[in-house]
C-alpha positions in Angstrom: -16.4 -57.2 -12.3 -14.2 -59.4 -15.0 -10.7 -59.6 -12.8 -9.1 -57.2 -15.5 -7.1 -54.5 -13.3 -8.0 -51.0 -15.1 -5.4 -49.0 -12.3 -2.5 -47.5 -15.2 -0.2 -45.5 -12.7 2.6 -46.6 -10.7 2.6 -47.2 -7.1 4.7 -47.0 -4.4 6.0 -51.0 -4.8 9.9 -52.1 -3.6 10.9 -52.4 -7.3 9.7 -49.1 -8.2 11.0 -46.8 -5.5 14.2 -48.8 -5.7 16.0 -46.4 -8.0 14.1 -43.6 -6.8 15.4 -43.9 -3.0 19.0 -44.0 -4.0 18.9 -41.2 -5.8 18.1 -39.5 -3.3 20.3 -40.7 -1.3 23.1 -40.3 -3.9 21.8 -36.5 -4.1 20.6 -35.4 -0.3 22.2 -32.8 -0.3 20.9 -30.9 -3.3 17.9 -31.4 -2.1 18.3 -29.6 1.2 19.7 -26.9 -0.7 17.6 -26.7 -3.1 14.5 -25.2 0.1 17.3 -23.4 1.6 18.6 -19.4 1.7 21.2 -19.8 -1.3 19.3 -22.2 -3.3 20.9 -22.1 -6.9 16.8 -23.0 -7.7 14.3 -20.3 -6.6 11.5 -21.5 -5.5 8.9 -21.3 -8.4 11.2 -23.1 -10.3 11.6 -25.8 -7.9 7.2 -25.9 -8.1 7.6 -26.6 -11.9 9.7 -29.3 -11.8 7.7 -30.9 -9.1 4.3 -30.3 -10.8 6.1 -32.0 -14.1 7.1 -34.9 -12.7 3.6 -35.2 -10.9 1.2 -33.9 -14.1 2.8 -37.0 -15.8 2.6 -39.2 -12.7 -0.8 -38.8 -12.3 -0.7 -37.9 -8.7 -3.0 -36.1 -7.8 -3.1 -35.6 -3.9 1.1 -33.9 -4.8 -0.9 -31.5 -8.0 -3.7 -30.2 -5.4 -1.0 -29.3 -2.5 2.1 -28.0 -4.9 -0.2 -26.3 -6.8 -0.7 -25.0 -4.4 2.3 -23.6 -3.8 2.4 -22.3 -7.8 0.0 -20.1 -7.1 0.8 -18.6 -3.6 3.6 -17.8 -4.7 2.4 -16.1 -8.0 3.3 -17.2 -11.8 6.7 -14.7 -13.2 8.4 -15.3 -16.3 10.9 -18.6 -15.7 14.9 -18.4 -16.0 16.1 -19.3 -19.6 16.8 -23.1 -18.6 13.5 -23.4 -16.8 12.7 -25.7 -19.9 15.7 -28.4 -19.3 14.9 -28.1 -15.8 11.2 -29.6 -17.0 12.4 -31.8 -20.3 14.8 -33.8 -17.9 12.0 -34.0 -14.7 9.3 -35.2 -17.4 11.5 -37.9 -18.8 12.8 -39.4 -16.1 9.1 -39.7 -15.1 8.2 -41.6 -18.4 11.0 -43.6 -17.9 10.1 -44.9 -14.2 14.1 -43.7 -13.6 16.6 -41.4 -12.9 18.7 -40.1 -16.6 21.8 -38.9 -17.7 21.6 -35.6 -17.6 23.7 -33.8 -20.5 20.6 -31.9 -21.2 21.1 -30.0 -17.3 24.3 -29.7 -17.4 25.2 -27.6 -21.4 22.5 -24.9 -19.0 22.5 -25.2 -15.5 26.0 -25.6 -12.5 26.8 -28.3 -11.1 25.0 -27.1 -8.5 22.0 -26.6 -9.7 21.7 -30.3 -11.0 22.6 -31.7 -8.7 18.9 -29.8 -7.2 17.5 -30.6 -10.0 17.6 -34.5 -9.6 17.3 -34.8 -6.2 14.1 -32.5 -6.6 12.8 -35.0 -9.1 13.6 -38.3 -7.1 11.9 -36.4 -3.4 8.6 -35.8 -6.3 8.8 -39.2 -7.6 8.8 -40.7 -4.0 5.9 -38.6 -3.0 4.3 -39.7 -6.1 4.6 -43.0 -5.8 3.3 -42.8 -2.4 0.7 -40.5 -3.3 -0.7 -43.1 -6.2 -0.3 -46.1 -3.4 -3.4 -44.8 -1.7 -5.4 -43.9 -4.7 -4.5 -48.0 -5.8 -6.0 -48.6 -2.4 -9.2 -47.3 -2.5 -9.5 -48.2 -5.4 -9.5 -52.1 -4.5 -11.8 -51.8 -1.7 -14.5 -50.1 -3.7 -13.1 -52.8 -6.5 -12.4 -50.7 -8.9 -9.5 -52.7 -9.1 -8.5 -56.4 -8.0 -8.4 -57.2 -4.2 -5.5 -58.7 -3.8 -4.5 -59.1 0.3 -0.9 -58.8 0.0 -0.8 -56.0 -1.9 -3.3 -54.0 0.1 -1.6 -54.6 2.9 1.5 -53.5 1.4 -0.4 -50.3 0.0 -1.2 -49.9 3.6 1.9 -49.2 5.6 3.0 -47.7 2.5 0.5 -44.7 3.4 0.7 -45.0 6.9 3.9 -44.4 7.0 4.1 -41.4 5.0 0.8 -39.6 6.9 3.2 -37.8 9.8 4.4 -36.3 6.9 1.4 -35.7 4.7 -0.7 -33.7 7.0 1.4 -30.5 7.5 2.1 -30.5 3.6 -1.6 -31.0 3.0 -2.0 -28.3 6.0 -0.3 -25.8 4.9 -1.6 -25.7 1.0 -4.7 -25.5 2.4 -3.4 -21.9 4.1 -1.6 -20.9 0.7 -5.3 -21.6 -0.8 -6.5 -19.2 1.5 -4.3 -16.4 1.4 -4.4 -16.7 -2.2 -7.8 -16.9 -2.4 -8.3 -13.3 0.0 -4.9 -11.7 -1.5 -6.2 -8.4 -4.6 -5.0 -9.1 -7.5 -2.1 -6.9 -8.5 -3.2 -4.1 -9.5 -2.4 -1.1 -12.7 0.6 0.2 -11.1 0.0 4.6 -11.5 2.8 6.1 -11.9 3.5 9.8 -13.2 2.8 10.1 -17.3 6.1 8.8 -19.2 6.9 12.3 -20.0 7.0 13.2 -16.3 8.1 9.9 -14.3 11.7 9.4 -13.8 13.7 7.1 -14.1 13.5 5.6 -10.1 9.7 5.6 -10.5 9.3 3.3 -14.2 12.1 0.8 -12.2 9.5 1.0 -9.2 7.3 0.3 -11.9 8.2 -2.8 -13.8 9.6 -4.3 -10.6 6.7 -4.3 -8.8 4.9 -6.8 -10.2 7.8 -9.1 -9.5 7.7 -7.7 -5.3 4.0 -8.5 -5.1 3.8 -12.2 -7.0 4.0 -13.8 -3.8 -0.2 -13.7 -2.7 1.3 -13.4 0.9 3.0 -9.6 -0.1 -0.5 -9.1 -1.9 -2.5 -9.6 1.7 -0.6 -7.4 4.0 0.7 -4.7 0.9 -2.5 -4.3 -0.9 -5.0 -5.2 2.0 -3.4 -2.4 4.0 -6.7 -0.1 5.2 -4.2 3.2 5.5 -1.7 4.2 2.9 1.4 3.8 3.1 4.1 5.7 1.8 7.5 4.4 1.6 10.2 6.8 -0.2 12.9 5.2 -2.5 16.7 6.7 -2.8 19.1 5.3 -6.0 21.9 7.6 -6.9 20.7 11.1 -7.0 16.8 10.4 -8.4 14.1 9.6 -5.8 10.6 8.5 -5.6 7.6 7.5 -3.2 5.8 4.6 -3.3 2.5 4.5 -2.2 1.0 1.7 -1.0 -2.7 0.4 0.7 -6.4 -0.3 -0.1 -5.4 -2.4 -3.1 -3.8 0.3 -4.8 -0.3 1.4 -5.5 0.8 4.9 -6.9 4.6 5.9 -7.3 5.1 9.3 -7.3 8.4 11.5 -8.5 10.8 12.5 -5.0 10.8 12.1 -1.6 7.1 13.2 -0.4 6.2 14.8 3.0 4.5 11.8 4.0 7.1 9.0 3.7 7.3 7.1 7.0 11.3 5.8 6.2 13.3 6.1 3.3 15.5 3.0 1.2 18.4 4.0 -0.3 20.5 1.9 -2.8 21.6 1.9 -6.1 19.9 1.8 -9.0 21.6 -1.6 -10.7 20.0 -3.5 -8.5 16.0 -2.7 -9.2 17.2 -2.2 -13.1 18.1 -5.8 -13.0 14.8 -6.9 -11.0 12.7 -5.2 -13.2 14.0 -6.8 -15.9 13.6 -10.3 -14.4 17.2 -10.6 -13.0 17.9 -12.2 -9.9 19.0 -10.0 -6.8 21.4 -11.0 -4.9 22.8 -7.0 -4.1 19.3 -5.9 -2.2 21.0 -7.3 0.9 23.3 -4.4 0.7 20.4 -1.9 1.0 19.4 -0.4 4.2 16.4 1.4 5.7 16.7 4.7 8.0 13.8 6.8 9.4 12.5 10.2 7.5 
């Protein structure tokens, strides 16, 4: 070995960590809020941001963990502002420091901007730590020059992160198993176009959104015996029958429906067209 260092990824040093830790402290409420029930960002957008930063930094550990989460959540069309979020995330990762948020302010509300900043900062710190682990391995295997001081600093950084990393890896492993065992999204069976009512069409359009999550498909489509649920919206009704890897939608409330969900057509219409549905909290469930 000629002593040259071919390890090109940034690692966790006081210089590389300082701007991101400062940014993380400034935006900490945004980070906590991004995981809350009323987050300005949906979970899929959050994973896209994390993976965009990780792709630039080349951290294989974050890529494995959050790639598992992304596949578990399922791929649904991104919101309109996603390109602005991803462009900002990649630009920050390329620069190695937080950048002005002009590109975000034109596309997102203030809460969402703060959440994006926090997620980028948190991901950068995680990537730097992950790359430090690979740097340690490279030093031990003589793929980069061995420096006792640098190795000790990297070892201390990685050791401090282990208590947080182990649960993340375990959760990601569970997500991968759920995604592997979950049945694929089947073709929704509906009455012929001329016979299906509006609600049946809306339910068929909304089904891929509800069942994008691997756990939802595992539970709903993996049932050994099909279950029928009636849905009544306004003056229109339909029945959803699921189980045995199939999803069937029929007009009206069938006699074997075990429950009926009542609501309005508008929330289903918004969901079927890809909008976020806030009104679903008003739906009530009663026995049938």
